[in-house]
C-alpha angles and dihedrals in degrees: 000000000000125000107253101242120170109219137177139170133230117244104206146084115281090254090062098049093098092051094050090049090049090056091051096046091047088063094047101262119143126194145154133221125265117230098221099059128024093221097048122101137186114223113231103169126027112180090179133357109309090220089066094055122114091244091054095044090056093045095246091128131033122204108228138153111255093235090052090061092061102077095062091040092051091045085053102188117195124241108278095027124133115228133188115215104197101189103026113161132139084025103229094125093035091057092049091049089052089055092049097050090047133204094319095047132081139216124196110202121199126196129166099198116084093210093047091044089057090051090048091054092046091053094047089050090050093057092036095238091176090164092070139087128192135217132193104223144117095254094222085065100042109146094226124132119259116262092015100128132059097191128037133176116205118185100158130190108284142172093267096222089151092064099062092125088064100024106033094175096053094101091047094048094044110042141121112347092359090078093056095090089050093050091049092049092049090054092050089051092048090050091051091047090054089051093049096045117094115229106277091028124129138219135192113212115197142169137181092226134094093212110126091210090062094039125031093015090054090049089052090049091051091052102039102033104029103031102244120149121222119235125191121256118212119250106255113229115250097026129108108228119199125207116269116261094228130050124255093035099119111159100026116122119229103183105200096195096231090116092054133282131057127320106259142175127209135175132177117226127190128196110224120243136041124258140133117261114264111247118201096198096199102105117166107191119203117250133016125306112243136187107223090197087070092055132072110264136161117274089235091069115098109193092187088067089075121089118251112296145086136276122233131188114230121173092333094312125115106226124193113220112202116227091237091055091049089051104043109027115095125233094250094057115098109212144158128224127212119293113234101168146306134295121209126167095335095316125114122208116188124227107264088234093043099120087153085080097052125100115241089240116055117239125226093271095052125111106234111188120200100179123058091219090064090059090049089051092049093051091048091060103268117132126225129213116270134186114270094237125076136030131251159287091079130185115267119210137172100217099311096334117110116239109160141266128318127197125246129211114183107303096347133084113222130184124233127161094194 
């Protein structure tokens, strides 16, 4: 049984780590660093739910099990890469992938469940993963061209035996013949992933179960039946790794959970060969392309802060369409870009959490807060003094760290997340 550690990761540039930690400590949270990832932390004191903290509300931290952070870290995309996340909800790994590929990269996240898709989009909005797009498909049926991706993450539905500390009935609910549909689905997803990978491409397959049928036996299926080659994953510092349950599995990671976190399984799979990904070049984005510079928008919005791409209006929402998505997604694929605000009668209103639209340096109308308590007061409904000139929304910063947009009424700043 795993030690019940509460873990989270910081969602910020390295230069802002100290400021995020200041916000947390100001509200009484205590934590220590993890050795396997510079942005991961172990929670040591939680005076109230971490999800209600200022840092969490502004998406500057993300609560995530330490084992769950491993698949994107083991996949290790480079900045600027495009990645397909085949089973994305709730978005924990998707959001981390988006951080790893950086501003110039792209992540396409697929999810078949409507409810879980909504949660996925909420979580991506929270961490401002503007370099993502989402699709509502069963991933084994994704209408994407063969050999069109160089990097794929596959964390399929599983029996969850590694989560017994949080889901004690998982092994009882999913046992014996009850796991057969899961095993069959995992194989369909692996087969589709092989089809979608370009020769030379790589995939990390992972589960949060300890069931050998869903782990080592699926790795063997991928190698012997599909043609994948196994590549070794590095041992992440701070984790206890158990021996594989089948022979010839050197380099897979069976996280036993005794060092904290969930039980997890990961393997790295490579498609033989070497070829460029096939790009269809016939994208048909939903909505109507708009030029925000031709609309009325607050002076605090800096459009050049967005990555390369276009903006489309869809049902009153302004959706950012990443340049990678516009280049590589085929016409038959129905997809959604990243919401950055609302459009109404030629006026654009940014998302209150839309720090992707803020300039790195605050303008004269911005609210720059130096004390964490002032942010707490603002979120609790108190207003703060504002200059008489200019209308809202105005940029909101903690020192020089971007947070979002705050409203302005007369000579007072007011917070609204609507």
